[in-house]
N, C-alpha and C positions, 0 to 999 in steps of 0.2 A: 504493500499499499504506499503510495507516494506521500511524501511530507511537503507541504507548501512552504517555501522559504520566503521570509520577509527581508527586503533589503531597502537601503536608502537611495533614493534618486531624485534629483531635481529636474530631470529631463521629462516633461510630460508625454514625449513621443515613445518613451520606453515603457512598454506595457507587458513585457514578458515576465516569466517566472524562472528563477534559477532553482533547480530542484535536485535534492538528494532523494531517490526513491528507496532509502534505506532508513532503518532506525537511527535516531539521533545518537543513541548510546548502543554499542555493540560489544558483547562479551564473547571472546574466542580463547581456545586452549592453545598452549605452546605447541608449535610444530605445524599447526593448521595454516591455511592461507585464507585471506579475506579479500573479496572483490566489492568495491564501493563504486556505485554508478552515479553519474551526474548528468543532468539534462538541463539545457536552456533552450528556449524557443524563439530566440531572436536571430535570424539568419545572418545578419551582418557582423555577428560576433565570431570571427574566424579563430580567435585565440582563446584557448582554454588552459588553465594552470591548476596544479595540484600543490597544496602546502601542508606542511606538518608543524604543529605547535606542541612541543614537549611540555610536560608540567612545569609551571613557573618560568616559562621561557616565551620568547617571541616567535613570531612566525618564520619559518624557513621554507623557501621555495624548493620543491623537489624536482618538478619538471614542467616544462612548458611545451604546448603543441599547437600547430596550426593545421589548417586544412590542406596546405601545399608543401609542408616540409616535414622532415623527421623530428621525433621528440628530442628535446634538448634538456639533458639532466645537469643539475648543479653538482658541484663538488661534494663528495661524500654520499651520493646517491647514484644508483645504478638500475639499469632495466632488469638485472638478474633479481634484484630485490623488490623493486617497485615497477611492475610491468603496466604500462599505460597503453591502451588501445582507443584510438579515436575512431569511433564508428562512422560518424558523419559530422557535419557542422555542429549538430545539437547535442551529440551524445558522446560521453567519454567514460571509460571504465579504468579504474586503477586496482590492480591485484597486488596486495602485499604478501609475500611468500615466506614460508618458514617462520612463522611469528615467534618472537621472544618478548620477554618483559620489556626489553629496550624499545619496542616498537609502540609501547603505550603512549598514546598522544591523542590530540584532536586533529583530524585531517579535514582540510577544507578544498573545495574546488572553487574556481573563479572563472569568469569569462570576461573578454575585453574586446573592444573594437579600435584600440590604439589610444583612445582618449580617456575611457572610464573603465574601472575594474569593479565588477560586481561579484560579491561572495555569496555562497550558501551559508547556512548557519553551522555547518560542520558535523562531523561524526566522531564521537569520542569512543576510542578503542581501549578496552581493558583485556590484558592477556594474563591468564592464569595457568598454573601448571596442569600437566595432562591429568593428574589424579586428584587435583585439589577439590575439596568439597566446598559447595556454595552454601553459605550459611545465611539464612534470612534474619532480618532485624527483629529486636523487641522494640515496640513502639508505645511510648507513654506521652500523655498530655498533662502539663502542670498548670494549675489555676494561678491567676494573677495574684500579686501580693497586695495585701491590704494597705501597705505603706504607699505604694504607687498610686492606688486609687484615691486614698485620702489626700495626698500631697499634690497630685498632678492631674487628677480626674481622667486618668488614663488606665487601661488595663491591658496587660501583656500575657498572652498564653504562650507557653514553651512547649514545643514538640521535640522529643529526644528519641532518636532511632539508634540503637546500640547493639553491639555484638554481632554485626554482619561482616561478611566476607564474600566477594573482594570489595574494593572501594568503588562501587558502581550503583549508587543509589540516589534517588531524588525525592524531595519532600514538597508537597503542594498542600496548601490550605483551602478549605472550602467552607463557606458560611451559608447555611440553609440549602446546601447542594450546588452552590455557585462558586466557581474558582475566585479566590481573592488574592489580588497582588498588592493592593494598596496597604501599607502598613506591615508588609511582610519583609523579614530579614532573616536569610539563611546563611550559615557559615559558608565562606568561599571554598573550603576544602574540609574533608573529613579529618577527624583525629584518630590516629592509630593508637590502639590500646593492646599491646602484645601482638597477637595474631589476628585481632579483629579491628573493626573501626566503629566509630560513632559520628553522628551529624545531628546538629540542632538547628531548629527554625523557630522563629519568634513571630507572633502576630499581635500587633499593637492596635487598640481600637479605643474609642471614647469609652468612659466608664458606663454611660447610659446603655451602650450596646451590650455590654457584658451582662448588665442587670436587666436582662430580658429572658426569663426561663424558656421562652418559645424559640430563641435563637439556639441553632445547633452549629458548633464549631468542630470541623473534622479535619484531621491531618492525615494525609494519604502517602504512604512510603511505597515507592515503585522500584523494583529490582528485577534482574534477569535470573530466571531458574528454568531448567529443562527447555531451553530454546525460546521461551516466551516471557513477556513481561508479567510479573506477578505484583499484587498490590495488597498491602496491609492498612486497613483503615481504623483509626481510632477517633472517638468523638467525645465531646462534652457539651452539655447544655449550659446556657447562661444561668447566672445565680438570681434566685428569686429576691435576694435581699433580705434585710431583717423586717 
């Protein structure tokens, strides 16, 4: 199922979508190969590029391709490891071979017409050992502190996902079944605790919203297991007050 990519453009003539028809997050085992596909439907964009962003690092160009010339690889990258096939103007495939933990990164494709460069939102790759066990998280929601409510008229819920492996989990808040992004703050990266990880997300709201027992606040933890995305949902209702 394709994922629609949102990009920034000031050109009203540019109405195409740059798409990765692959999951935003992918979990693979060491020794496997991974093929990421990229599609863009603007025929004037003859150039396509693949980038790698290692954890806590900037973007690095892997390879560039055009409709009329061979692929050009940057230093440190080769076709033996990153095989790119340009099917046509619109479509590009990159296969990463013989995966190792060193290949863990976010991979981006981009398209250009010489003057502008448009990116997809990227595909994050996590590589685990051949026999590593995937451990789902334990998820808990913690109520707001009375001190915050009294002093700031705000209420912050905390969602903690802990004890999971590998580091390949997302947290989303929902209020009454609707995804909430305003007031949400999630740790930029998971915390490693021995052989497992934990991740925290916070939802801050006006105190009056918390003091409504009809409101349902839900934290959804999503992770990969057995080739599919699994979810664990925890919820709490607003406080009826005194």
